[in-house]
C-alpha positions as a printed Julia matrix, in Angstrom:
312×3 Matrix{Float64}:
  11.09  -4.84   -7.95
  13.22  -4.06  -11.0
  15.07  -0.99   -9.74
  16.95   0.07   -6.64
  14.52   1.99   -4.48
  15.35   5.28   -2.83
  12.98   5.52    0.12
  12.74   7.86    3.07
  11.79   7.91    6.7
  10.64  11.42    7.63
   9.84  11.85   11.33
   8.8   15.16   12.84
  10.73  16.05   16.02
   7.61  16.84   18.04
   7.93  14.07   20.61
   9.18  10.54   21.23
   8.99   7.9    18.51
   6.73   4.91   19.11
   6.15   1.47   17.62
   4.27   2.96   14.67
   7.29   5.04   13.69
   9.53   2.0    14.03
   7.32   0.05   11.65
   7.24   2.9     9.11
  11.05   3.13    9.22
  11.39  -0.61    8.86
   9.13  -0.71    5.79
  11.19   2.03    4.11
  14.42   0.32    5.11
  13.22  -3.08    3.89
  12.22  -1.88    0.42
  15.53  -0.05    0.06
  17.81  -2.87    1.21
  16.01  -5.66   -0.67
  16.29  -3.69   -3.92
  19.91  -2.63   -3.41
  18.84   0.98   -2.89
  19.03   3.36    0.05
  16.85   4.94    2.72
  17.08   8.69    3.24
  16.48  10.08    6.72
  14.68  13.4     6.54
  13.77  15.47    9.57
  10.43  17.15    8.93
  11.05  20.16   11.15
   9.47  23.01    9.17
   6.72  23.55   11.78
   8.62  25.75   14.23
   5.51  26.0    16.4
   5.8   22.31   17.4
   9.24  20.92   16.48
  12.07  20.83   19.01
  15.77  20.21   18.42
  16.1   18.04   21.53
  13.87  15.37   19.99
  16.3   14.71   17.11
  19.1   12.82   18.96
  16.67  10.19   20.35
  15.33   9.64   16.83
  18.83   8.74   15.63
  19.56   6.59   18.67
  16.34   4.63   18.28
  16.95   3.95   14.59
  20.49   2.8    15.4
  19.18   0.59   18.21
  16.68  -1.0    15.8
  19.48  -1.6    13.28
  17.89   0.66   10.65
  20.74   2.62    9.1
  20.12   5.42    6.62
  22.1    6.58    3.62
  25.51   7.97    4.52
  25.48   6.84    8.16
  25.93   3.39    9.7
  24.29   2.45   12.96
  27.69   2.14   14.68
  28.37   5.81   13.87
  25.45   6.81   16.07
  25.84   4.06   18.68
  29.54   4.71   19.28
  29.77   8.44   18.72
  26.34   9.7    19.73
  24.28  12.33   17.95
  25.37  13.27   14.46
  23.55  15.65   12.16
  25.52  14.52    9.12
  23.64  13.17    6.11
  20.28  14.38    7.32
  17.8   16.14    5.06
  16.02  18.86    7.01
  12.97  20.8     5.97
  14.14  23.84    7.93
  17.01  24.15    5.43
  14.67  24.25    2.43
  12.54  27.31    2.95
  13.86  28.9    -0.25
  12.86  25.85   -2.31
   9.34  25.88   -0.86
   8.96  29.56   -1.66
  10.2   28.94   -5.2
   7.53  26.28   -5.67
   4.87  28.6    -4.25
   6.06  31.35   -6.59
   5.74  28.99   -9.56
   2.12  28.31   -8.68
   1.54  32.03   -8.17
   2.99  32.84  -11.59
   0.59  30.31  -13.07
  -2.31  32.15  -11.43
  -3.23  29.11   -9.36
  -3.09  30.39   -5.78
  -4.75  33.15   -3.8
  -4.38  34.54   -0.27
  -6.97  33.64    2.34
  -7.3   36.04    5.28
 -10.08  34.14    7.03
  -9.2   32.75   10.44
 -10.01  29.13   11.14
 -12.81  30.26   13.46
 -14.3   32.47   10.75
 -14.16  29.69    8.19
 -15.8   27.26   10.59
 -18.48  29.88   11.17
 -19.19  30.04    7.45
 -19.32  26.27    7.21
 -21.84  26.09   10.05
 -24.18  28.55    8.33
 -25.66  26.66    5.35
 -27.94  29.54    4.41
 -24.86  31.54    3.39
 -23.84  29.0     0.78
 -25.42  28.29   -2.59
 -25.35  24.5    -2.73
 -27.98  22.35   -0.99
 -25.42  19.64   -0.24
 -23.47  21.88    2.15
 -26.0   21.37    4.94
 -24.57  18.0     5.86
 -21.08  17.59    4.44
 -18.27  19.94    5.42
 -15.98  18.66    2.68
 -18.72  19.25    0.13
 -19.07  22.76    1.49
 -15.39  23.44    0.94
 -15.77  22.43   -2.69
 -18.22  25.26   -3.25
 -16.2   28.0    -1.58
 -13.6   30.31   -3.03
 -12.6   31.85    0.28
 -11.26  35.01   -1.37
 -14.86  35.78   -2.29
 -16.03  35.66    1.32
 -14.21  38.87    2.25
 -14.54  42.15    0.42
 -11.46  43.66   -1.18
 -11.49  46.46    1.37
 -11.59  44.0     4.28
  -8.74  41.98    2.78
  -6.71  45.19    2.41
  -7.43  46.13    6.02
  -6.22  42.76    7.28
  -3.16  42.95    5.08
  -2.37  46.44    6.36
  -2.77  45.23    9.93
   0.02  42.73    9.34
  -2.07  39.58    9.16
  -0.31  36.91    7.13
  -2.59  34.98    4.8
  -2.78  31.3     4.11
  -2.45  30.45    0.42
  -5.05  28.29   -1.29
  -4.91  26.44   -4.57
  -7.57  27.32   -7.15
  -8.56  23.72   -7.72
 -10.7   24.16  -10.84
  -8.02  26.25  -12.56
  -5.33  23.77  -11.52
  -7.28  20.84  -12.97
  -7.81  22.69  -16.25
  -4.12  23.46  -16.47
  -3.08  19.85  -15.98
  -5.53  18.82  -18.68
  -3.9   21.32  -21.0
  -0.49  19.93  -20.11
  -1.59  16.38  -20.91
  -4.94  14.84  -21.86
  -4.04  11.71  -19.88
  -5.4   11.3   -16.34
  -3.13  11.74  -13.33
  -2.03   8.29  -12.18
   0.22   6.66   -9.63
   1.2    3.13   -8.69
   0.78   1.78   -5.18
   2.62  -1.42   -4.29
  -0.35  -2.61   -2.23
  -3.44  -1.34   -4.06
  -2.05  -1.16   -7.61
  -2.64   1.55  -10.21
  -4.66   4.53   -9.02
  -6.37   7.48  -10.73
  -5.96  10.78   -8.91
  -9.09  12.68   -7.88
  -7.69  15.89   -6.37
 -10.94  17.76   -6.96
 -12.21  16.22   -3.7
 -10.0   18.64   -1.76
 -11.43  21.83   -3.19
  -9.37  25.01   -2.74
  -6.96  23.4    -0.29
  -4.41  25.35    1.78
  -0.91  24.74    0.41
   0.89  27.36    2.49
  -0.08  27.99    6.08
   0.03  31.51    7.45
   2.29  30.59   10.36
   4.96  28.53    8.57
   4.57  29.7     4.93
   4.19  26.17    3.56
   2.02  23.11    4.09
   2.66  19.39    4.38
   1.28  18.92    0.89
   3.61  21.36   -0.83
   6.69  20.57    1.23
   6.45  16.81    0.86
   6.37  16.8    -2.95
   9.28  19.26   -3.09
  11.24  17.26   -0.5
  10.77  13.93   -2.25
  11.95  15.44   -5.54
  15.02  17.04   -3.91
  15.92  13.78   -2.16
  15.49  11.69   -5.31
  12.81   9.51   -3.71
  11.36   7.01   -6.18
   9.29   5.04   -3.66
   7.27   6.81   -0.97
   6.37   4.49    1.9
   3.92   5.86    4.45
   0.86   4.87    6.46
  -2.41   4.18    4.69
  -3.98   7.04    6.63
  -2.07   9.34    4.25
  -3.14   7.58    1.05
  -5.95  10.09    0.47
  -3.43  12.92    0.16
  -1.66  11.27   -2.77
  -4.55  12.48   -4.97
  -3.53  16.05   -4.2
   0.2   15.37   -4.32
  -0.06  13.99   -7.86
  -1.68  17.24   -8.93
   1.09  19.32   -7.37
   3.75  17.11   -8.96
   2.19  17.72  -12.37
   1.88  21.48  -11.88
   5.47  21.8   -10.63
   6.88  19.38  -13.23
   8.26  17.07  -10.54
   9.07  13.35  -10.96
   6.37  10.89   -9.89
   7.5    8.27   -7.37
   5.84   4.96   -6.71
   3.99   4.55   -3.42
   3.38   2.0    -0.71
   0.66   2.97    1.76
   1.18   0.37    4.45
  -0.82  -0.73    7.48
  -0.68   1.17   10.76
   0.42  -0.21   14.1
  -2.49  -0.15   16.53
  -2.9   -0.71   20.27
  -4.84  -3.53   21.88
  -8.13  -1.71   21.26
  -7.43  -1.27   17.55
  -6.65   2.43   17.85
  -3.7    3.79   15.88
  -0.73   4.81   18.01
  -0.01   8.47   18.73
   2.91  10.26   20.37
   0.84  10.81   23.49
   0.7    7.01   23.99
   3.76   6.81   26.21
   3.4    3.06   26.79
   4.64   2.44   23.25
   7.57   4.87   23.23
  10.82   3.52   21.82
  12.86   5.58   24.29
  11.45   3.61   27.21
  11.81   0.28   25.41
  15.45   1.04   24.62
  16.18   2.09   28.22
  14.7   -1.21   29.41
  17.1   -3.04   27.05
  14.26  -4.73   25.26
  15.44  -6.84   22.35
  14.66  -5.08   19.05
  13.57  -8.48   17.73
  10.7   -8.32   20.21
   9.84  -4.86   18.93
   9.56  -6.1    15.34
   7.49  -9.09   16.48
   4.79  -6.67   17.66
   4.43  -5.14   14.19
   2.33  -6.13   11.17
   4.04  -8.24    8.48
   6.14  -6.24    6.04
   4.18  -5.39    2.87
   4.9   -7.23   -0.35
   4.85  -5.6    -3.75
   2.32  -6.43   -6.41
   3.52  -6.55  -10.03
   3.45  -3.31  -12.02
């Protein structure tokens, strides 16, 4: 590690944190502190359909209890004075920036509105005879690669749905986006992962992916690349279940002219059966462990070893 890392822990306030969240925060904290950098705490609360304000104070208390301070706030500030919203990045405060990014892609001619409901799209995917490619009979992802969903509804039907007040999702025209990045640079899209090494991006596997949901006007994919750029993140640490999405995120970074961070897609914390933890697994909630005065050292002992970087 030759530079101070700016990392981030970005929980969504949709429920109680568990051991898996604690491990993710510790990985981000460890990379930052060992390099002389800092960890940003970002609250990913853009999904108003699921996020709740009352889940934020326990997030701060649990991080303080674990001894994982974030940039601008020391653990004693939270422990002694309770909830503080200072020095928090929050997605709900960045709607204008997300819309600006979406507008940039629109101006490039790379997005289109999709008025199909999820049920309608699933209906199309379950009817292979309606699609031109023979591979779509068995592979839903392959089916998506063959579909431009704006071609599945007539212009008149799209206008009717628009007039009725239906908000569309916005999809990325993948083929056009790939051509544009090739015009920008003949070099392939790359990123470096501290566990798996240098990687070549293959965003074409996602097809015309949704980058702005109808209900919240953005998607995880678009918001996360904008957020990381705004927060100055130069090392993204996150679970290896999200590694696949980095292919798409590299494409969006190129199209939006955003800086490219390094990555560390670390192991997940699993239960005794080998299943990854979820917020519905109350037995692993940090709130309950904290209330039982369990030693944080015991919490860390239940986690996988911290990842080590491989040379660039």
